[in-house]
C-alpha positions as CSV (number, residue, x, y, z in Angstrom):
1,M,38.5,4.3,38.9
2,A,39.6,1.1,37.1
3,Q,36.2,-0.5,37.9
4,S,34.3,2.4,36.4
5,I,36.4,2.2,33.3
6,A,35.9,-1.5,33.1
7,G,32.2,-1.0,33.6
8,L,32.1,1.6,30.8
9,I,33.9,-0.7,28.4
10,A,31.5,-3.6,29.2
11,T,28.5,-1.2,28.6
12,I,30.0,-0.2,25.2
13,R,30.6,-3.8,24.3
14,R,27.0,-4.7,25.2
15,G,25.8,-1.8,23.1
16,E,27.9,-3.0,20.1
17,I,26.5,-6.5,20.4
18,R,22.9,-5.1,20.7
19,W,23.5,-2.9,17.7
20,L,24.8,-5.8,15.6
21,N,21.9,-7.9,16.7
22,Y,19.4,-5.2,15.8
23,L,21.1,-4.9,12.5
24,L,20.6,-8.6,12.0
25,A,16.9,-8.4,13.0
26,S,16.4,-5.5,10.7
27,G,18.1,-7.3,7.9
28,L,15.8,-10.3,8.3
29,A,12.8,-8.2,8.6
30,L,13.8,-6.1,5.6
31,G,14.4,-9.2,3.6
32,S,10.9,-10.4,4.4
33,D,9.5,-6.9,3.7
34,A,11.3,-6.1,0.5
35,G,11.0,-9.7,-0.9
36,L,7.2,-9.7,-0.4
37,F,7.0,-6.1,-1.7
38,L,8.8,-7.0,-5.0
39,L,6.7,-10.2,-5.4
40,L,3.5,-8.3,-4.9
41,L,4.6,-5.4,-7.1
42,D,5.4,-7.9,-9.9
43,A,2.0,-9.5,-9.4
44,G,0.4,-6.2,-10.2
45,L,-0.5,-4.9,-6.7
46,P,-0.4,-1.1,-6.5
47,P,2.9,0.1,-4.9
48,M,1.4,1.5,-1.7
49,A,-0.5,-1.7,-1.0
50,A,2.5,-3.9,-1.8
51,S,4.6,-1.7,0.5
52,A,2.1,-2.0,3.3
53,V,1.7,-5.8,3.1
54,G,5.5,-6.3,2.9
55,Y,6.0,-4.0,5.9
56,C,3.5,-6.0,7.9
57,A,5.4,-9.2,7.3
58,G,8.5,-7.4,8.4
59,I,6.9,-6.3,11.6
60,L,6.2,-9.9,12.6
61,V,9.7,-11.1,11.8
62,H,11.2,-8.1,13.7
63,W,9.1,-8.7,16.8
64,L,10.2,-12.3,16.9
65,V,13.9,-11.6,16.6
66,S,13.9,-8.4,18.7
67,S,12.0,-9.8,21.7
68,R,14.0,-13.0,21.7
69,L,17.5,-11.8,20.7
70,V,18.1,-8.1,20.5
71,F,16.3,-6.9,23.6
72,A,15.8,-10.3,25.4
73,D,17.1,-8.8,28.6
74,G,14.4,-6.1,28.5
75,A,11.6,-8.3,27.2
76,A,9.0,-8.9,29.8
77,A,8.0,-12.5,30.7
78,R,5.4,-14.1,28.3
79,G,1.8,-13.8,29.5
80,T,2.3,-10.7,31.7
81,D,0.7,-7.3,31.4
82,E,4.1,-5.8,30.8
83,R,4.7,-8.2,27.8
84,H,1.3,-7.1,26.4
85,R,2.3,-3.5,26.9
86,Q,5.6,-4.1,25.0
87,K,3.8,-5.8,22.2
88,L,1.4,-2.8,21.9
89,L,4.3,-0.4,21.9
90,F,6.2,-2.4,19.4
91,V,3.2,-2.5,17.1
92,G,2.7,1.2,17.7
93,S,6.3,1.9,16.6
94,A,5.8,-0.4,13.6
95,L,2.6,1.5,12.6
96,I,4.6,4.8,12.8
97,G,7.2,3.1,10.5
98,L,4.4,1.8,8.3
99,A,2.9,5.3,8.0
100,I,6.4,6.7,7.1
101,T,7.0,3.9,4.6
102,T,3.7,4.2,2.8
103,A,3.8,8.0,2.7
104,I,7.3,8.0,1.2
105,V,6.5,5.3,-1.3
106,G,3.2,7.0,-2.2
107,T,4.7,10.5,-2.5
108,G,7.7,9.2,-4.4
109,T,5.5,7.3,-6.9
110,A,3.2,10.2,-7.3
111,L,6.2,12.4,-8.2
112,G,7.2,9.9,-10.8
113,L,10.0,8.1,-8.9
114,D,10.5,4.4,-9.5
115,P,8.7,2.7,-6.5
116,R,11.9,0.7,-5.7
117,L,13.8,4.0,-5.2
118,A,11.0,5.4,-3.1
119,K,11.0,2.2,-1.0
120,L,14.8,2.5,-0.5
121,A,14.3,6.1,0.9
122,A,11.4,4.8,3.1
123,I,13.6,2.0,4.5
124,I,16.3,4.4,5.7
125,V,13.9,6.8,7.4
126,S,11.7,4.1,8.8
127,F,14.7,2.2,10.2
128,Q,16.1,5.1,12.1
129,T,12.7,6.1,13.5
130,T,11.7,2.6,14.7
131,Y,15.1,1.9,16.1
132,L,15.0,5.0,18.3
133,L,11.4,4.2,19.5
134,R,12.2,0.6,20.3
135,R,15.5,1.3,22.1
136,H,14.2,4.2,24.2
137,I,10.5,3.3,24.7
138,V,9.5,-0.3,23.9
139,F,12.5,-2.0,25.5
140,R,13.9,0.9,27.5
141,T,15.0,-1.3,30.4
142,A,17.2,-3.3,28.0
143,A,18.9,-0.3,26.6
144,A,19.5,1.5,29.8
């Protein structure tokens, strides 16, 4: 009984560390995304295009941090078919997030919302969606 409780506590602690690391990865990716979004918006790029370009930069940053820090224990070895599968799934989850992001920014802007407020709403929805996809599908062995 004591071993099972100790095992449960260890699992919870690993989950807390993974969550904090994911939050860090997301913060770095968000900083890249939002920073580029604002720069491009100020340069005159349409809001949906600026949002898409910023999000793509965030995808790259997030893969680098997620595969090397957050889900390192579930990341397949470099150069393997499994690693290639994970990259494809990661990009797939990012494309879902990109679709959500651009749709929310586009809809919000069309409704007269400030693009920055629309982007904030998109960040919240996209974050939750991609986290769930990455934890349960892309790096499922790491989260188990």
